[in-house]
The first five atom37 places (N, CA, C, CB, O) and aatype in JSON, in Angstrom:
{
  "aatype": [12, 0, 18, 16, 9, 10, 19, 0, 3, 3, 3, 0, 0, 9, 1, 16, 12, 10, 6, 19, 9, 10, 15, 0, 3, 7, 8, 16, 9, 16, 0, 19, 0, 3, 7, 1, 0, 0, 10, 6, 18, 10, 5, 2, 8, 16, 14, 3, 0, 10, 10, 10, 3, 9, 6, 12, 14, 10, 12, 3, 7, 13, 6, 9, 4, 15, 1, 19, 11, 1, 19, 11, 1, 10, 1, 7, 16, 14, 19, 10, 10, 12, 16, 0, 10, 3, 3, 3, 8, 16, 1, 3, 5, 0, 11, 10, 19, 7, 0, 3, 3, 10, 19, 18, 11, 14, 10, 15, 7, 11, 2, 10, 1, 7, 1, 10, 16, 8, 10, 9, 6, 0, 1, 1, 14, 1, 6, 16, 7, 0, 14, 5, 6, 11],
  "atom_mask": [
    [1, 1, 1, 1, 1],
    [1, 1, 1, 1, 1],
    [1, 1, 1, 1, 1],
    [1, 1, 1, 1, 1],
    [1, 1, 1, 1, 1],
    [1, 1, 1, 1, 1],
    [1, 1, 1, 1, 1],
    [1, 1, 1, 1, 1],
    [1, 1, 1, 1, 1],
    [1, 1, 1, 1, 1],
    [1, 1, 1, 1, 1],
    [1, 1, 1, 1, 1],
    [1, 1, 1, 1, 1],
    [1, 1, 1, 1, 1],
    [1, 1, 1, 1, 1],
    [1, 1, 1, 1, 1],
    [1, 1, 1, 1, 1],
    [1, 1, 1, 1, 1],
    [1, 1, 1, 1, 1],
    [1, 1, 1, 1, 1],
    [1, 1, 1, 1, 1],
    [1, 1, 1, 1, 1],
    [1, 1, 1, 1, 1],
    [1, 1, 1, 1, 1],
    [1, 1, 1, 1, 1],
    [1, 1, 1, 0, 1],
    [1, 1, 1, 1, 1],
    [1, 1, 1, 1, 1],
    [1, 1, 1, 1, 1],
    [1, 1, 1, 1, 1],
    [1, 1, 1, 1, 1],
    [1, 1, 1, 1, 1],
    [1, 1, 1, 1, 1],
    [1, 1, 1, 1, 1],
    [1, 1, 1, 0, 1],
    [1, 1, 1, 1, 1],
    [1, 1, 1, 1, 1],
    [1, 1, 1, 1, 1],
    [1, 1, 1, 1, 1],
    [1, 1, 1, 1, 1],
    [1, 1, 1, 1, 1],
    [1, 1, 1, 1, 1],
    [1, 1, 1, 1, 1],
    [1, 1, 1, 1, 1],
    [1, 1, 1, 1, 1],
    [1, 1, 1, 1, 1],
    [1, 1, 1, 1, 1],
    [1, 1, 1, 1, 1],
    [1, 1, 1, 1, 1],
    [1, 1, 1, 1, 1],
    [1, 1, 1, 1, 1],
    [1, 1, 1, 1, 1],
    [1, 1, 1, 1, 1],
    [1, 1, 1, 1, 1],
    [1, 1, 1, 1, 1],
    [1, 1, 1, 1, 1],
    [1, 1, 1, 1, 1],
    [1, 1, 1, 1, 1],
    [1, 1, 1, 1, 1],
    [1, 1, 1, 1, 1],
    [1, 1, 1, 0, 1],
    [1, 1, 1, 1, 1],
    [1, 1, 1, 1, 1],
    [1, 1, 1, 1, 1],
    [1, 1, 1, 1, 1],
    [1, 1, 1, 1, 1],
    [1, 1, 1, 1, 1],
    [1, 1, 1, 1, 1],
    [1, 1, 1, 1, 1],
    [1, 1, 1, 1, 1],
    [1, 1, 1, 1, 1],
    [1, 1, 1, 1, 1],
    [1, 1, 1, 1, 1],
    [1, 1, 1, 1, 1],
    [1, 1, 1, 1, 1],
    [1, 1, 1, 0, 1],
    [1, 1, 1, 1, 1],
    [1, 1, 1, 1, 1],
    [1, 1, 1, 1, 1],
    [1, 1, 1, 1, 1],
    [1, 1, 1, 1, 1],
    [1, 1, 1, 1, 1],
    [1, 1, 1, 1, 1],
    [1, 1, 1, 1, 1],
    [1, 1, 1, 1, 1],
    [1, 1, 1, 1, 1],
    [1, 1, 1, 1, 1],
    [1, 1, 1, 1, 1],
    [1, 1, 1, 1, 1],
    [1, 1, 1, 1, 1],
    [1, 1, 1, 1, 1],
    [1, 1, 1, 1, 1],
    [1, 1, 1, 1, 1],
    [1, 1, 1, 1, 1],
    [1, 1, 1, 1, 1],
    [1, 1, 1, 1, 1],
    [1, 1, 1, 1, 1],
    [1, 1, 1, 0, 1],
    [1, 1, 1, 1, 1],
    [1, 1, 1, 1, 1],
    [1, 1, 1, 1, 1],
    [1, 1, 1, 1, 1],
    [1, 1, 1, 1, 1],
    [1, 1, 1, 1, 1],
    [1, 1, 1, 1, 1],
    [1, 1, 1, 1, 1],
    [1, 1, 1, 1, 1],
    [1, 1, 1, 1, 1],
    [1, 1, 1, 0, 1],
    [1, 1, 1, 1, 1],
    [1, 1, 1, 1, 1],
    [1, 1, 1, 1, 1],
    [1, 1, 1, 1, 1],
    [1, 1, 1, 0, 1],
    [1, 1, 1, 1, 1],
    [1, 1, 1, 1, 1],
    [1, 1, 1, 1, 1],
    [1, 1, 1, 1, 1],
    [1, 1, 1, 1, 1],
    [1, 1, 1, 1, 1],
    [1, 1, 1, 1, 1],
    [1, 1, 1, 1, 1],
    [1, 1, 1, 1, 1],
    [1, 1, 1, 1, 1],
    [1, 1, 1, 1, 1],
    [1, 1, 1, 1, 1],
    [1, 1, 1, 1, 1],
    [1, 1, 1, 1, 1],
    [1, 1, 1, 0, 1],
    [1, 1, 1, 1, 1],
    [1, 1, 1, 1, 1],
    [1, 1, 1, 1, 1],
    [1, 1, 1, 1, 1],
    [1, 1, 1, 1, 1]
  ],
  "atom_positions": [
    [[11.43, -7.53, -15.44], [10.14, -8.12, -15.11], [9.03, -7.18, -15.59], [10.03, -8.39, -13.58], [9.15, -5.96, -15.47]],
    [[7.98, -7.74, -16.13], [6.86, -6.95, -16.64], [5.8, -6.79, -15.57], [6.26, -7.6, -17.91], [5.51, -7.73, -14.82]],
    [[5.22, -5.6, -15.5], [4.21, -5.29, -14.5], [2.93, -4.8, -15.16], [4.72, -4.23, -13.53], [2.91, -4.45, -16.35]],
    [[1.85, -4.79, -14.38], [0.58, -4.25, -14.83], [0.42, -2.89, -14.17], [-0.62, -5.21, -14.47], [0.48, -2.77, -12.95]],
    [[0.21, -1.86, -14.99], [0.14, -0.5, -14.48], [-1.15, 0.17, -14.96], [1.38, 0.32, -14.92], [-1.47, 0.14, -16.15]],
    [[-1.87, 0.76, -14.02], [-3.05, 1.56, -14.37], [-2.62, 3.01, -14.5], [-4.19, 1.4, -13.3], [-2.04, 3.58, -13.57]],
    [[-2.92, 3.6, -15.65], [-2.63, 5.01, -15.91], [-3.95, 5.75, -16.01], [-1.77, 5.2, -17.22], [-4.83, 5.35, -16.78]],
    [[-4.11, 6.82, -15.23], [-5.32, 7.64, -15.3], [-4.91, 9.09, -15.56], [-6.17, 7.53, -14.0], [-4.25, 9.72, -14.73]],
    [[-5.3, 9.6, -16.72], [-5.02, 10.99, -17.09], [-6.08, 11.43, -18.09], [-3.58, 11.14, -17.69], [-6.41, 10.68, -19.0]],
    [[-6.61, 12.63, -17.92], [-7.67, 13.11, -18.81], [-7.14, 13.61, -20.14], [-8.44, 14.21, -18.13], [-7.93, 13.88, -21.05]],
    [[-5.83, 13.73, -20.29], [-5.23, 14.18, -21.54], [-4.86, 12.96, -22.39], [-3.97, 15.07, -21.27], [-3.97, 12.19, -22.02]],
    [[-5.55, 12.78, -23.52], [-5.35, 11.61, -24.37], [-3.9, 11.5, -24.86], [-6.3, 11.65, -25.56], [-3.37, 10.4, -24.96]],
    [[-3.27, 12.63, -25.17], [-1.88, 12.61, -25.65], [-0.94, 12.1, -24.56], [-1.44, 14.02, -26.12], [0.0, 11.35, -24.85]],
    [[-1.17, 12.49, -23.33], [-0.32, 12.03, -22.23], [-0.56, 10.54, -21.98], [-0.61, 12.85, -20.94], [0.39, 9.78, -21.74]],
    [[-1.83, 10.11, -22.03], [-2.11, 8.67, -21.86], [-1.37, 7.85, -22.91], [-3.64, 8.39, -21.96], [-0.75, 6.84, -22.59]],
    [[-1.43, 8.3, -24.16], [-0.76, 7.59, -25.25], [0.75, 7.57, -25.04], [-1.1, 8.24, -26.61], [1.39, 6.53, -25.21]],
    [[1.32, 8.71, -24.66], [2.76, 8.8, -24.42], [3.18, 7.84, -23.3], [3.16, 10.25, -24.06], [4.18, 7.13, -23.42]],
    [[2.4, 7.81, -22.23], [2.72, 6.92, -21.11], [2.59, 5.45, -21.51], [1.81, 7.22, -19.91], [3.4, 4.62, -21.1]],
    [[1.58, 5.13, -22.31], [1.43, 3.75, -22.79], [2.65, 3.34, -23.61], [0.15, 3.62, -23.64], [3.17, 2.23, -23.44]],
    [[3.12, 4.22, -24.49], [4.27, 3.93, -25.34], [5.53, 3.74, -24.48], [4.49, 5.06, -26.38], [6.26, 2.76, -24.65]],
    [[5.77, 4.68, -23.58], [6.96, 4.63, -22.73], [6.98, 3.37, -21.87], [7.04, 5.87, -21.83], [7.99, 2.67, -21.81]],
    [[5.87, 3.09, -21.21], [5.84, 1.98, -20.25], [5.71, 0.61, -20.92], [4.71, 2.17, -19.28], [6.26, -0.37, -20.43]],
    [[4.98, 0.54, -22.03], [4.85, -0.76, -22.71], [6.16, -1.14, -23.41], [3.7, -0.72, -23.72], [6.37, -2.32, -23.7]],
    [[7.02, -0.18, -23.67], [8.33, -0.48, -24.28], [9.16, -1.36, -23.36], [9.09, 0.81, -24.6], [10.04, -2.09, -23.83]],
    [[8.9, -1.3, -22.06], [9.59, -2.15, -21.1], [8.86, -3.47, -20.88], [9.75, -1.42, -19.77], [9.25, -4.27, -20.03]],
    [[7.8, -3.71, -21.66], [7.06, -4.96, -21.56], [5.91, -4.94, -20.58], [0.0, 0.0, 0.0], [5.25, -5.96, -20.36]],
    [[5.65, -3.77, -19.98], [4.56, -3.67, -19.02], [3.2, -3.68, -19.72], [4.71, -2.41, -18.18], [3.08, -3.23, -20.86]],
    [[2.19, -4.19, -19.02], [0.82, -4.15, -19.52], [0.18, -2.89, -18.95], [0.01, -5.45, -19.12], [0.15, -2.7, -17.73]],
    [[-0.31, -2.04, -19.83], [-0.85, -0.75, -19.42], [-2.35, -0.71, -19.66], [-0.15, 0.41, -20.17], [-2.82, -1.05, -20.75]],
    [[-3.1, -0.31, -18.65], [-4.51, 0.01, -18.82], [-4.62, 1.51, -18.6], [-5.44, -0.8, -17.81], [-4.24, 2.01, -17.54]],
    [[-5.13, 2.22, -19.6], [-5.22, 3.67, -19.51], [-6.68, 4.11, -19.5], [-4.46, 4.34, -20.67], [-7.47, 3.67, -20.33]],
    [[-7.01, 4.98, -18.56], [-8.37, 5.51, -18.43], [-8.32, 7.03, -18.37], [-9.08, 4.93, -17.18], [-7.28, 7.62, -18.06]],
    [[-9.47, 7.67, -18.67], [-9.5, 9.12, -18.82], [-9.94, 9.88, -17.58], [-10.4, 9.46, -19.93], [-9.83, 11.11, -17.55]],
    [[-10.43, 9.19, -16.56], [-10.87, 9.93, -15.37], [-10.87, 9.04, -14.14], [-12.27, 10.51, -15.6], [-10.68, 7.83, -14.23]],
    [[-11.08, 9.67, -13.0], [-11.03, 8.96, -11.73], [-12.1, 7.91, -11.56], [0.0, 0.0, 0.0], [-11.86, 6.85, -10.97]],
    [[-13.28, 8.18, -12.06], [-14.36, 7.2, -11.93], [-14.03, 5.93, -12.69], [-15.69, 7.79, -12.44], [-14.26, 4.82, -12.19]],
    [[-13.48, 6.07, -13.9], [-13.09, 4.89, -14.68], [-11.96, 4.13, -13.98], [-12.64, 5.31, -16.11], [-11.91, 2.9, -14.05]],
    [[-11.07, 4.85, -13.32], [-9.99, 4.19, -12.57], [-10.57, 3.33, -11.45], [-9.0, 5.23, -12.0], [-10.16, 2.18, -11.28]],
    [[-11.5, 3.88, -10.7], [-12.1, 3.12, -9.59], [-12.9, 1.94, -10.1], [-12.99, 4.02, -8.75], [-12.92, 0.88, -9.46]],
    [[-13.58, 2.1, -11.24], [-14.32, 0.97, -11.82], [-13.35, -0.16, -12.19], [-15.12, 1.42, -13.08], [-13.65, -1.32, -11.93]],
    [[-12.22, 0.17, -12.77], [-11.21, -0.83, -13.12], [-10.7, -1.53, -11.86], [-10.04, -0.18, -13.89], [-10.54, -2.75, -11.84]],
    [[-10.46, -0.76, -10.82], [-9.89, -1.3, -9.58], [-10.85, -2.2, -8.8], [-9.45, -0.18, -8.7], [-10.43, -2.93, -7.9]],
    [[-12.13, -2.15, -9.14], [-13.08, -3.03, -8.46], [-12.76, -4.5, -8.74], [-14.5, -2.72, -8.91], [-12.99, -5.35, -7.88]],
    [[-12.24, -4.79, -9.94], [-11.99, -6.18, -10.33], [-10.54, -6.5, -10.68], [-12.85, -6.51, -11.51], [-10.23, -7.62, -11.09]],
    [[-9.65, -5.52, -10.51], [-8.25, -5.73, -10.89], [-7.34, -5.19, -9.79], [-7.94, -5.04, -12.24], [-7.68, -4.24, -9.09]],
    [[-6.18, -5.82, -9.66], [-5.16, -5.34, -8.72], [-3.86, -5.15, -9.5], [-4.97, -6.34, -7.52], [-3.07, -6.09, -9.62]],
    [[-3.64, -3.96, -10.03], [-2.41, -3.72, -10.8], [-1.19, -3.68, -9.88], [-2.52, -2.41, -11.6], [-1.32, -3.61, -8.66]],
    [[-0.01, -3.71, -10.48], [1.23, -3.62, -9.71], [1.51, -2.18, -9.27], [2.4, -4.15, -10.52], [2.22, -1.96, -8.29]],
    [[0.96, -1.2, -10.0], [1.16, 0.21, -9.65], [0.08, 1.05, -10.3], [2.57, 0.69, -10.08], [-0.54, 0.66, -11.29]],
    [[-0.14, 2.24, -9.71], [-1.07, 3.22, -10.26], [-0.3, 4.48, -10.58], [-2.25, 3.51, -9.27], [0.51, 4.94, -9.77]],
    [[-0.54, 5.04, -11.75], [0.05, 6.3, -12.16], [-1.11, 7.24, -12.43], [0.98, 6.14, -13.44], [-1.81, 7.11, -13.43]],
    [[-1.33, 8.2, -11.52], [-2.54, 9.02, -11.54], [-2.23, 10.5, -11.7], [-3.34, 8.81, -10.27], [-1.4, 11.06, -10.99]],
    [[-2.91, 11.12, -12.66], [-2.85, 12.56, -12.78], [-3.62, 13.15, -11.61], [-3.42, 13.06, -14.16], [-4.65, 12.6, -11.2]],
    [[-3.15, 14.26, -11.06], [-3.86, 14.86, -9.95], [-5.12, 15.58, -10.43], [-2.95, 15.84, -9.2], [-6.19, 15.41, -9.84]],
    [[-5.01, 16.35, -11.49], [-6.15, 17.13, -11.96], [-6.89, 16.41, -13.08], [-5.69, 18.51, -12.44], [-6.46, 16.4, -14.23]],
    [[-8.03, 15.79, -12.71], [-8.88, 15.09, -13.67], [-10.34, 15.4, -13.35], [-8.62, 13.54, -13.64], [-10.67, 15.74, -12.22]],
    [[-11.21, 15.26, -14.37], [-12.64, 15.46, -14.1], [-13.22, 14.28, -13.32], [-13.4, 15.63, -15.43], [-12.62, 13.2, -13.26]],
    [[-14.35, 14.48, -12.73], [-15.12, 13.5, -11.97], [-14.49, 13.15, -10.62], [-15.28, 12.23, -12.78], [-15.18, 13.12, -9.6]],
    [[-13.19, 12.89, -10.61], [-12.5, 12.58, -9.36], [-11.0, 12.78, -9.59], [-12.81, 11.12, -8.87], [-10.44, 12.25, -10.56]],
    [[-10.37, 13.53, -8.71], [-8.94, 13.81, -8.93], [-8.05, 12.69, -8.37], [-8.55, 15.14, -8.28], [-8.52, 11.79, -7.67]],
    [[-6.78, 12.77, -8.69], [-5.83, 11.75, -8.27], [-5.7, 11.64, -6.76], [0.0, 0.0, 0.0], [-5.47, 10.54, -6.25]],
    [[-5.84, 12.76, -6.05], [-5.79, 12.71, -4.59], [-6.9, 11.82, -4.03], [-5.9, 14.13, -4.0], [-6.66, 10.98, -3.16]],
    [[-8.11, 12.0, -4.54], [-9.26, 11.23, -4.05], [-9.11, 9.75, -4.38], [-10.57, 11.78, -4.65], [-9.41, 8.89, -3.55]],
    [[-8.65, 9.44, -5.59], [-8.44, 8.04, -5.96], [-7.41, 7.41, -5.03], [-7.99, 7.92, -7.45], [-7.63, 6.31, -4.51]],
    [[-6.3, 8.09, -4.83], [-5.24, 7.57, -3.97], [-5.77, 7.33, -2.56], [-4.05, 8.54, -3.93], [-5.51, 6.29, -1.97]],
    [[-6.5, 8.28, -2.02], [-7.06, 8.16, -0.68], [-7.95, 6.93, -0.57], [-7.84, 9.41, -0.32], [-7.89, 6.19, 0.41]],
    [[-8.78, 6.72, -1.58], [-9.69, 5.56, -1.57], [-8.93, 4.25, -1.7], [-10.71, 5.69, -2.7], [-9.23, 3.28, -1.01]],
    [[-7.93, 4.22, -2.59], [-7.14, 3.01, -2.8], [-6.44, 2.6, -1.5], [-6.1, 3.24, -3.92], [-6.41, 1.41, -1.17]],
    [[-5.88, 3.55, -0.79], [-5.13, 3.25, 0.43], [-6.03, 2.76, 1.57], [-4.35, 4.48, 0.87], [-5.53, 2.27, 2.58]],
    [[-7.34, 2.9, 1.42], [-8.28, 2.41, 2.45], [-8.82, 1.01, 2.13], [-9.44, 3.39, 2.59], [-9.55, 0.44, 2.93]],
    [[-8.47, 0.47, 0.96], [-8.94, -0.87, 0.56], [-7.82, -1.87, 0.84], [-9.37, -0.9, -0.96], [-6.73, -1.74, 0.3]],
    [[-8.1, -2.85, 1.67], [-7.06, -3.8, 2.09], [-6.35, -4.44, 0.91], [-7.67, -4.88, 2.97], [-5.12, -4.53, 0.91]],
    [[-7.07, -4.89, -0.1], [-6.49, -5.56, -1.26], [-5.55, -4.65, -2.05], [-7.6, -6.07, -2.18], [-4.6, -5.12, -2.66]],
    [[-5.82, -3.34, -2.03], [-5.06, -2.39, -2.83], [-4.05, -1.57, -2.03], [-6.0, -1.46, -3.53], [-3.2, -0.89, -2.61]],
    [[-4.14, -1.64, -0.72], [-3.34, -0.78, 0.16], [-1.86, -0.8, -0.16], [-3.54, -1.2, 1.6], [-1.19, 0.24, -0.09]],
    [[-1.32, -1.96, -0.51], [0.1, -2.08, -0.79], [0.5, -1.71, -2.21], [0.0, 0.0, 0.0], [1.68, -1.73, -2.55]],
    [[-0.48, -1.37, -3.04], [-0.19, -1.01, -4.43], [0.43, 0.39, -4.47], [-1.48, -1.06, -5.31], [-0.19, 1.34, -3.99]],
    [[1.63, 0.53, -5.04], [2.25, 1.85, -5.1], [1.43, 2.82, -5.96], [3.68, 1.74, -5.66], [0.94, 2.46, -7.03]],
    [[1.3, 4.04, -5.47], [0.59, 5.1, -6.2], [1.57, 6.23, -6.48], [-0.65, 5.63, -5.39], [2.16, 6.81, -5.57]],
    [[1.73, 6.52, -7.76], [2.59, 7.6, -8.21], [1.68, 8.68, -8.79], [3.65, 7.1, -9.27], [0.98, 8.44, -9.78]],
    [[1.69, 9.86, -8.18], [0.85, 10.96, -8.66], [1.65, 11.82, -9.63], [0.33, 11.81, -7.48], [2.85, 12.02, -9.45]],
    [[0.96, 12.32, -10.67], [1.57, 13.21, -11.66], [0.9, 14.57, -11.59], [1.46, 12.61, -13.1], [-0.31, 14.67, -11.43]],
    [[1.71, 15.62, -11.72], [1.16, 16.96, -11.7], [2.11, 17.96, -12.35], [0.85, 17.37, -10.27], [3.31, 17.73, -12.46]],
    [[1.54, 19.07, -12.77], [2.34, 20.19, -13.24], [2.54, 21.2, -12.1], [1.67, 20.88, -14.46], [3.28, 22.17, -12.25]],
    [[1.88, 20.96, -10.97], [1.92, 21.89, -9.84], [3.05, 21.54, -8.89], [0.58, 21.87, -9.1], [2.96, 20.57, -8.14]],
    [[4.1, 22.32, -8.91], [5.26, 22.09, -8.05], [5.18, 23.08, -6.89], [6.61, 22.24, -8.85], [5.87, 24.1, -6.88]],
    [[4.34, 22.77, -5.91], [4.18, 23.67, -4.77], [4.0, 22.87, -3.47], [2.98, 24.61, -4.99], [3.73, 21.67, -3.51]],
    [[4.14, 23.55, -2.35], [4.06, 22.89, -1.04], [2.69, 22.27, -0.79], [4.37, 23.87, 0.06], [2.6, 21.18, -0.24]],
    [[1.62, 22.95, -1.19], [0.27, 22.43, -0.96], [0.09, 21.07, -1.66], [-0.79, 23.45, -1.47], [-0.45, 20.13, -1.07]],
    [[0.55, 20.98, -2.9], [0.42, 19.73, -3.66], [1.23, 18.62, -3.0], [0.88, 19.93, -5.12], [0.73, 17.5, -2.85]],
    [[2.46, 18.92, -2.6], [3.3, 17.91, -1.93], [2.68, 17.47, -0.61], [4.72, 18.47, -1.69], [2.67, 16.28, -0.3]],
    [[2.16, 18.42, 0.16], [1.53, 18.09, 1.45], [0.29, 17.22, 1.25], [1.14, 19.38, 2.21], [0.08, 16.26, 1.98]],
    [[-0.52, 17.57, 0.25], [-1.74, 16.81, -0.01], [-1.4, 15.39, -0.48], [-2.6, 17.53, -1.07], [-2.09, 14.44, -0.11]],
    [[-0.35, 15.25, -1.28], [0.08, 13.92, -1.75], [0.47, 13.05, -0.56], [1.27, 14.04, -2.75], [0.12, 11.87, -0.51]],
    [[1.2, 13.62, 0.4], [1.58, 12.87, 1.6], [0.35, 12.5, 2.42], [2.57, 13.68, 2.47], [0.23, 11.39, 2.93]],
    [[-0.56, 13.45, 2.55], [-1.76, 13.25, 3.35], [-2.6, 12.07, 2.85], [-2.59, 14.52, 3.36], [-3.14, 11.32, 3.65]],
    [[-2.72, 11.92, 1.53], [-3.54, 10.83, 0.97], [-2.77, 9.52, 0.83], [-4.08, 11.24, -0.39], [-3.34, 8.51, 0.43]],
    [[-1.47, 9.53, 1.16], [-0.7, 8.29, 1.16], [0.0, 7.95, -0.15], [0.0, 0.0, 0.0], [0.38, 6.81, -0.37]],
    [[0.17, 8.95, -1.02], [0.87, 8.68, -2.29], [2.29, 8.22, -2.01], [0.88, 9.95, -3.19], [2.93, 8.68, -1.06]],
    [[2.78, 7.3, -2.83], [4.13, 6.77, -2.64], [5.19, 7.65, -3.29], [4.21, 5.38, -3.2], [6.35, 7.62, -2.9]],
    [[4.79, 8.42, -4.3], [5.73, 9.31, -4.97], [4.94, 10.34, -5.76], [6.69, 8.51, -5.9], [3.74, 10.2, -5.99]],
    [[5.65, 11.38, -6.18], [5.05, 12.48, -6.94], [6.02, 12.84, -8.04], [4.73, 13.72, -6.01], [7.2, 13.09, -7.78]],
    [[5.54, 12.88, -9.3], [6.38, 13.29, -10.42], [5.74, 14.5, -11.08], [6.56, 12.12, -11.45], [4.53, 14.7, -11.04]],
    [[6.6, 15.29, -11.69], [6.15, 16.55, -12.27], [6.18, 16.51, -13.79], [7.0, 17.7, -11.77], [7.1, 15.97, -14.41]],
    [[5.14, 17.1, -14.37], [5.07, 17.23, -15.82], [5.84, 18.49, -16.21], [3.58, 17.29, -16.33], [5.81, 19.47, -15.46]],
    [[6.51, 18.5, -17.35], [6.59, 17.41, -18.33], [7.43, 16.25, -17.78], [7.19, 17.92, -19.65], [8.41, 16.44, -17.07]],
    [[7.01, 15.05, -18.15], [7.62, 13.83, -17.63], [8.85, 13.42, -18.42], [6.62, 12.71, -17.62], [8.91, 13.62, -19.63]],
    [[9.82, 12.86, -17.72], [10.99, 12.25, -18.35], [10.74, 10.74, -18.35], [12.34, 12.62, -17.6], [10.56, 10.15, -17.29]],
    [[10.73, 10.13, -19.52], [10.44, 8.7, -19.62], [11.39, 7.84, -18.8], [0.0, 0.0, 0.0], [10.94, 6.93, -18.1]],
    [[12.68, 8.12, -18.87], [13.67, 7.32, -18.14], [13.46, 7.46, -16.64], [15.1, 7.75, -18.52], [13.46, 6.46, -15.92]],
    [[13.27, 8.68, -16.17], [13.05, 8.94, -14.75], [11.77, 8.25, -14.27], [12.97, 10.46, -14.48], [11.75, 7.62, -13.21]],
    [[10.71, 8.37, -15.04], [9.42, 7.78, -14.68], [9.53, 6.26, -14.59], [8.34, 8.17, -15.69], [9.07, 5.66, -13.62]],
    [[10.14, 5.63, -15.59], [10.28, 4.17, -15.58], [11.08, 3.71, -14.38], [10.96, 3.7, -16.87], [10.72, 2.72, -13.74]],
    [[12.16, 4.41, -14.07], [12.99, 4.05, -12.93], [12.25, 4.17, -11.61], [0.0, 0.0, 0.0], [12.35, 3.3, -10.75]],
    [[11.51, 5.25, -11.45], [10.78, 5.46, -10.2], [9.66, 4.44, -10.02], [10.21, 6.87, -10.15], [9.45, 3.93, -8.92]],
    [[8.94, 4.14, -11.11], [7.87, 3.13, -11.02], [8.45, 1.76, -10.68], [7.09, 3.06, -12.35], [7.93, 1.07, -9.8]],
    [[9.5, 1.37, -11.36], [10.11, 0.07, -11.1], [10.6, -0.01, -9.66], [11.27, -0.18, -12.08], [10.4, -1.02, -8.99]],
    [[11.23, 1.05, -9.18], [11.71, 1.07, -7.8], [10.56, 0.9, -6.81], [12.46, 2.38, -7.52], [10.66, 0.12, -5.86]],
    [[9.46, 1.63, -7.02], [8.31, 1.53, -6.12], [7.72, 0.13, -6.11], [7.23, 2.55, -6.52], [7.41, -0.41, -5.05]],
    [[7.58, -0.46, -7.29], [6.99, -1.81, -7.38], [7.89, -2.83, -6.71], [6.73, -2.2, -8.85], [7.43, -3.64, -5.91]],
    [[9.17, -2.79, -7.04], [10.09, -3.79, -6.51], [10.31, -3.65, -5.01], [11.42, -3.7, -7.23], [10.58, -4.63, -4.33]],
    [[10.2, -2.44, -4.5], [10.34, -2.22, -3.05], [9.18, -2.87, -2.29], [10.41, -0.71, -2.73], [9.33, -3.21, -1.12]],
    [[8.03, -3.05, -2.94], [6.86, -3.64, -2.3], [6.79, -5.15, -2.43], [5.62, -3.04, -2.87], [6.04, -5.8, -1.7]],
    [[7.56, -5.71, -3.35], [7.49, -7.15, -3.61], [8.4, -7.89, -2.65], [7.87, -7.47, -5.07], [9.48, -7.4, -2.31]],
    [[7.98, -9.1, -2.2], [8.85, -9.89, -1.34], [10.09, -10.34, -2.1], [8.1, -11.12, -0.78], [10.01, -10.64, -3.29]],
    [[11.18, -10.36, -1.44], [12.45, -10.78, -2.07], [12.41, -12.28, -2.34], [13.67, -10.42, -1.17], [11.98, -13.07, -1.49]],
    [[12.88, -12.67, -3.53], [12.96, -14.1, -3.87], [14.43, -14.5, -3.7], [12.44, -14.39, -5.36], [15.22, -14.46, -4.65]],
    [[14.78, -14.89, -2.49], [16.18, -15.2, -2.2], [16.47, -16.69, -2.19], [16.57, -14.62, -0.88], [17.63, -17.1, -2.24]],
    [[15.42, -17.51, -2.13], [15.64, -18.93, -2.04], [15.78, -19.39, -0.59], [0.0, 0.0, 0.0], [15.75, -20.59, -0.31]],
    [[15.93, -18.43, 0.32], [16.05, -18.78, 1.75], [14.66, -19.14, 2.28], [16.68, -17.6, 2.57], [13.65, -18.62, 1.81]],
    [[14.61, -20.03, 3.25], [13.29, -20.39, 3.8], [12.63, -19.2, 4.46], [13.41, -21.54, 4.8], [13.29, -18.38, 5.1]],
    [[11.33, -19.12, 4.31], [10.55, -18.05, 4.91], [10.41, -18.3, 6.4], [9.17, -17.92, 4.24], [10.2, -19.43, 6.83]],
    [[10.52, -17.22, 7.19], [10.29, -17.36, 8.63], [8.8, -17.46, 8.88], [10.9, -16.16, 9.4], [7.99, -16.86, 8.18]],
    [[8.44, -18.26, 9.91], [7.03, -18.43, 10.23], [6.69, -17.74, 11.51], [6.66, -19.88, 10.32], [5.53, -17.78, 11.94]]
  ]
}
């Protein structure tokens, strides 16, 4: 199944790499260079997942995630944070802002695709054909 994913990273090479990796699975990727552009996109769009770099100019991934989780329309959208910082403070801050997962750079394409798909599918209602309970 193809999904819509917002990628926010200030490194153009990483944005391009992520677009290539994720669009190869048929996903529609919108890539932006900073947190402010991510929030502007989210004003009118509800992607299936967000992939946010933690360290960006104007607004970091923690702040974007925190804001997204406070908006009813976006609250259920999985947020995957990316960072090169593998430390307790970063992990604690990711939990505090409500991130759904944290991946470390350098990224593995296969691992990233699997984790994103798992997060998205875990949030979607199951299509079992059984009648919905009321």
